[in-house]
N, C-alpha and C positions, 0 to 999 in steps of 0.2 A: 602668265595665265589670265584669261580674262574671266574675273569674279563676278561680273554683272549679272550672269544666270542664276547667280545664288543671292542676289539683292532683292529683298522684298517679294520673295518667292518662297515663303515658308510653308510647312505642312500645316494643314488645318483639316477639320472634320469634312469638309466638301471635297478634298481632293487626296485624302488618304486615310484609308481604313485598314486594320490587320486583316490579313489573309486567314481564312478560315473556311473548312468544307461545310460548316453548318448552314451556311449561306445556300449551298446547292440545294438542300431540301426545302427551304423558305421558297427559293425561285421556282422550284418543281411544283409546289403547292399552289402558287400563285398563277403559273403558266398552265399547268396541266392538272387541276384539282380533282378530276373524275378519271384520270387514268390510274389504272391498277398498279400500285406501288409493290404489294406483297401478296403472294399466294401462300398459304398453308393449309393443306388439306382442302377442305371445302371453304375456307376463310378467303376473302377477298378485301384487301385493304387499300383504299385510293389514296393518291398522294395528300389530299387534304386531311384525310383520317390519320396518315402516318404522321404528319406534321402536327396536327393537334396532340395525338397521343405522345409524341416526343415532347411536346411543350408541357404537357400535363405532368410528365415524368420529371422534367427539369423543375417544375413548380413544387411539385410534392418533395423533391430532393432539397430543394431551397428552402422550403418550409420546415424540413427534418434538421435543417442546420449545415446542410452541406453548401460550400462555397469554393471561392478560389484556392486551389491547391489541396483541397480535401478530397481523398481516394474512395471512389465507389468500386467494389469488386463485383465479377460477374462470373458466376460458374454456371454456364447455359450452353445447351448445343445451338445449332443452327435453327433458331426459332425467332418469331417476330419481336419478343422482347429484346434479344440480343441486339437486333437492328435499331430498336428505339434507343437502347442504352447508349450506342454509338452517336447519336445525337442528344438525347435528354441529358446525359451525364454532363457532357461538356457546355451545354446550354444554361447550365447553373455555374459554370466555370469551375466544376469539378474534375477530376482525372479519373479516367476509367482504365480498370484494371480487369482484363479480360485473362481468365485462368484456363489453362489447359486441362480438359476434363479428364484426361488420360493420367494425370499425376496421382502420386500416392498421397495420404492425408499429411504426413510430414512435411512433404516439399510443399502443398498448399498451405499449411499454417505457417511456415517460415515467410512465404510470399505475403501472407495477410498481415504478420507483425511487420515484416520489413517496410511494406508499402504503407502502412498505418492505416488499414482499411477501417471506414467508420459505417459502411453500409456493404451488405452482401445480397445480391440478386442470384438466388439460386434456383435451379429446375428441380421439379418436384421427384424425379428419378435420382437426383444427384443429392437430395437431401442426408441421406445416410452418410455419403462421404464428407459432406460439408459439416455435418455434426461431429465427425471423427476428427476432422481437422480444428474445428473450433475448441474442442476439448484440449487441444495442445497449444492454443494461442494465448498471448498475453493480451492482445486487443480484444474487444467484445464488440464486434459491429452489429448493428440492427439488421436482422435477417428478413428478407422479403422472398417469398415462394412464388414462383411462376408455376401455375397450373395449367398445361397445355390442353387446350379443348380438343386437340386430336385423339388424345389418350383418354380411354374410358378405364380410369383407376383411382381407388382413393388414394388422398395423400395425407399422411398422418401430419398432425400440428403438435407444437410446443409453444409454452406460454410467450416466449419472445419471437414468434414468428409472425409476419403479416402477409395476407395474399397479395399477390402483384396488382390484381384488377381492385382490390380494394385500396391499396396504396395509390393507385393511379386515380382514383375518385377523388381524393382528397386535393389534387392538383386542379390548376386552371388551364383550360385547354386553350384559352387565349393569353396564357402567360407572355409577357413581354421578355423573352429570353435574352440572356446576356451574351454581347460578345466577348471575345478575349480582351483583357486590358491590353494585351502586347501579343502579336502573332508568334512569339517566342515562348508564350505560356505553354505549359504542358496540356495536351490532350490525352495522353495515355501512357501507361506504363506497362511494358511487357518483359517477362523474365526469359532469359536465356537458359540453355542447359549448361550449367558451368564445367569447364573442364576440370578445375580444382575447387574443392569447397562447395559453397552454396551457389545457385544460379544468380546472375547479375540483372538488376533492373533496368531496363533500357527505357529512357525518357524520350518521348517524341513530341513535337510541338505542332501548334495549328498550321504554320506556313508549310512545314514538310508534308503534312497530311492533305493539305489543300493542293500542292503542286504534284503529289504522286497520285493522287485520286485522279486528277486530269490527265496525267501522263498514261495511266491505265486505259483510260478509253482511247488514246490516240495509238498507243501501241498494240492492243487488242483489236484494232480495226472494229470498234464498236459502233454501230449506228444508232440513230434516235429509235427510242422503243425497243431495244435490245432486252433479251430475256435471259437473266442468269441464272444458273442452276448452283445452288449453294453445297458442293462437294467438298470444297475446302473450308475446314474448320475456321469459323470467325475468330477463335482466340489466337490463331495463327498471324501474328502482326497485324492485328485488326483485320483480318480476312484480306491482306496485302492492300488494305484500303478500298476494296471494292464496295463495301457497305456505303461510303461516300461518292464513289464513281458513279454508282447507277443513277443517283440523282442527277448528275450532269447531263445524262443522256434520257433523262425520263423513262428510265428501264424498270423492268419487272424483276424482282427477286422472288425466286422458288425456293421456299426453305425445305431443308431435308434434314431430319432428325439423325439418320443413319445414312451410312454410304452403303447401299446395297443395289443388286443388279436391278431388280423388279422396279422399285419405285423410280430409279434412274430412267430406265426405258419407257417407263410410264408417262414421266415428265416430258421426254422428247416428244411423245405422240400428242399429249395432251396440251402443252404448253407452248411448243414450238420453240424450244429452246435454242439459244443461238451462241451462249458462251457458257463455260464452266472451267474451273481451275483445280489442280489437283496434283498429288505426288504419283508416281509410277503405280502404285498399287490400284488407283483408281481407274488408270488404263487397263490394268489387268482384269479389273471387274467387269470391264466393258467388252473387251475382246474375248473374254472366256466365257460370256453368256451364251447358254445354248441358243443357236441361230433361231428356232422356233419361238424363243421368247423375247426376240429382238423386234425392232421396228425400223423400217426403212426411213432413215433421214430425209426430210423433206429438203434439205439444203445442207451444205458444209457446215460442220459446227466446229466453232474455234475451241480449242482446248490448250490452255496454257499450264505448263507443268514446270516445276522446279525440283530441288533436291538432287539425288544422284541420277544421271542421265539414263533414262530408261533403255532397256535392252533393244537392239536394231530389229529383231523380229517383233517386239512389240509396237515399234513405230511404224513398221512395214504393215502391221495388222489393224492399227488405228487409221492409217491412210487409206487402206482398202475399204474400211467400214464407213468413211465419210467424213473424218474428224481432220481437221488441220492442227497440227501440234505445233506449238511455239514453245522454245525452250527459255526459260526466265533463269536469273540468278540473283540472290540478294541475301540479305541477313535481317534479323530483327532490327539491328542497328542503322538499317537503310530503309525502313518501313516496309520490309518485304522487297519484291523485286525491284532493283534499279538497273539491271543488265537485261537486254533482250537480243535474241538470235534475229536480228533484222534478215528478212529472207530477200534474196535477189531473185529477180524474175528469171535471168538466166541460168539459176540452179534447177529450174523445173525441167530442163532439158535432160539433166542427166541421168544415170542410171539409178535404180533403186538403192544399191549399196552406197553410192556417193551421195546420194541426199541425206539418207539416214546419218551417215558420218558428219556431215553439215549440221543436221539438226541437233545433234547430241553437243555441239559447242555451246558454251554460254553466251557469247555474243559481245555486243558493244553498249554503251551506256544508254540508259532511257533519256527522254528529251529534258526532264528538269533535273538530271544529274550533270554537274559541270565538268567533272573530270573522273576518268576510270584508267588506271594505270597498272602496270605491273612492275614493280620496282625491287631492286636489291635492298632488302631491309636493313643491310649494314650501311650502304653507301647512299640510299634513297635515290638512286639513279636508275632511269628505265633499263630493263634488261632487253637483249636483242631480240627484235621481233622477227623470229626465225621458226617458232613453232616448237623450239627444242629446250631453250633456255629458261630454267625454272626461276620464278621471282614470287614476291607475295603481290596477291591482289589489293589494291588500295583504292579508296574513294574520296573524293572531296565535292561538296556541295550541299545544297539545301535540303536534299533528302537523307541526310546523315543526322542521326539522334543529337539530341541535345549532351547526352552522356549518361554514365551509369548513376542510378540514384544512390546517394549516401556512400560513394565509394570513388574518391577523388583520384586514388593511386591508379585504380583500373583505367579511369577517364583519360588521365595524363598518358598512360601507356598506349591508350588506343589512338589517340590524337598526336602521337610523338612525329615531329616533323612536319607538322601541318596537312597530315593525310590521315584518314581512317584505316587503321591496319586491320584488314579482314581475318588475318590468320590463315587464310586459305592460299594455297600454293597452285600457280597456274603458269601458262606460257601465253605470249602474245604471238599470234600468227602474223605473217606479213602484210595481211588485208586488215589488220587491226581487230581481229576478233580475239577475244579471250578464250581459253579453254583451261578447266581445273585438272590438276593432276593430283594433288594430295591437299590434306589438311593438317595444317600444322597444329592445330588445337586438337588433332585426334578425336574430332566429332564424327560420329557415325549418324548417316541420315537414313532413318529407317520409316519408310511409309509417311516422309514428310517430317517425322519426329526426330529431333536433336537427341542423339544419345553420347554421353562422354564417356569415352573408353576407361578414362581413369575413374569415374564413378562406380563403373562396373568392376574393374580392378579392385577398387576398394572394399566392395561387398564380398568379392571372392576372398580376399585376404583375411576376412573375418572367420573364414573356416579353418580350423586348426591343421587339417591335412595338406593346405596349400602353402607351398613354400614361395614359389615364383608364379605371378600371374601377368600376362600380356592378352589384351583384348584389341583386335583389328576388326575393320568391316569386311564382311563377306557377301560376295554377290548373291542376290536373292531374286528370283523371277518375279514374285509377286511385290516384295516390300523394297525393292532397289537394293537395299543393303540390311544386313542383320549383324549383331555381334557374333564374333567366334572368338572363343577363349583357348589360348595355349596356357598348359598347366605344368609346372614342375611339382611333385608331391613332396612333402617333408619326409625325411628319413623315418621309416617305420609306420608310415601313416598310408592308408588307402582310402579312396573315394571313387566313384564312377560317375558318369555323365548325368545319370538320374538323380543321384545324390546331391551334385552340385546345382542341378536345375531347381531342386525342391529349396536348396538354400538360398540361391540367388531370388527366388520367388517371395522368400520371406524377408528379404531387405530391399528389392527393387520393385518398381512398377513392372507389369507382364511384359511389355514390350522391349524393356530393357535386359531382359533375361537371354543371355547367348543361347542361340540355335544350334550351336556346335562346340564341343569341347575335344581339345586335341592334346593328349597327354605325352609329352616327349620334351627332350632338353631344348631350351630355348636358346638361339642364337645371341650371341652378345659380340661387342667390339671389344678391343685389346683392354679398354678401359671400365670394361663391364657393363656398357649399355647396353640395353636390348635393342636389337636390330629389327624394329618393326616392319621396316621395307620388305625384309626377307619374309617376315610372316605373311606380308600382303601378296607376295609374290606366290606363296603357296597356296592361299586359299583362292586365288585369282586363276589357277591353272585348271 
């Protein structure tokens, strides 16, 4: 081997810099300073202002003691402060922890403690939930309250709370923000819905965020000056990295606190939206809007969806309304979507049923993902690409997480054999497209939210009338999937669906509560194992 190409050709500051998506905003502010970066109600924030405010946040955090490896948590909806946090927090080398706003106080408290939160940015409407969680924590983060200027309502204050704008004012808008020491440094931590026990903290690095953010722009056919409507929660895998993607294309973020039909259709009309993402329920909101309240789209709008494949009827309605739907697939561990249903031009000539069937497949690897495979988890060999043989979907590449925070055992298991094990079961079609068939982790995806069937079962078992509980995903027109609970009652005990619903709501977040209860003998194997595949068949009929 000729080693000359490695002689006197060392890395140095001039020819090697760590990859980070933070540079995207710096470039956008330099090149397009006056272009609108953020729209929120009547607010308009230019790229120059967005960059300055993000630097102010980084400066204020740094002055408050935040640095490399410190955790800044955020309990925020899709508002400008959440976008600023995606830049400002890592600009002082801290780690962003975006919290699912639909979680209960106990789960939020666990995350704050596990992540070691030292600062908590919280929206004014979520302050009661935050305070309930903080009452349960061992950590004691400084609380910074974001008061949304689009809301006209008072915000209660406590002694240890600081106003977000007041906090920003302590920072320097010209702050010389900090590049990561290494592109392998953590940029964020996000928590999965655990199948057993507590959720796991997924640690993402700057390199992966940089690569996936650029991959999004390519995959979603995103032009310069695209306008992105925030119907996808930014707490979901850092908004699938789109907070960073939009700076790549000098795009405009249109913030949306709540996913409702009226403001969505108003945004299409007022802001010429080109792209949005969301789970099947967002599509249901769009197609079920009264025609009199809709606007005629000025051009085809790109809609990227993930989670459970939407019903064929919804896909057909979306197409008729002027949306181009692209199916994506990924996990928190892959920074969000890392698989895309790349569309072939020849498929346009197929009939509607054939097109919708093809659209429901998960697809092929993203451009920044090196390998995607369906393997036999025992032999680690590829299954037959026949569209029938089931294996486990596995990933390998730079858009796979660093690992699970403070959980070496789970990390080792996830990376066994040199692949990331998704826990999802699927098939490989002859054309190389992956299609999911089941979830070995028994995760139910409802409205884009992950629900652990085991967590729901554990809650049911807390009721004395429940002898055996088995929870599976049940198809739902709006939410994609919802939990359905099969129940065997204990001898001499009685309870009805209404009673179990109330019980579950006392122990679970509302969206995790089963929508249906079936009281019957639960099928088992000869060894006594519950046959969940049989239960799934029953609810899918």
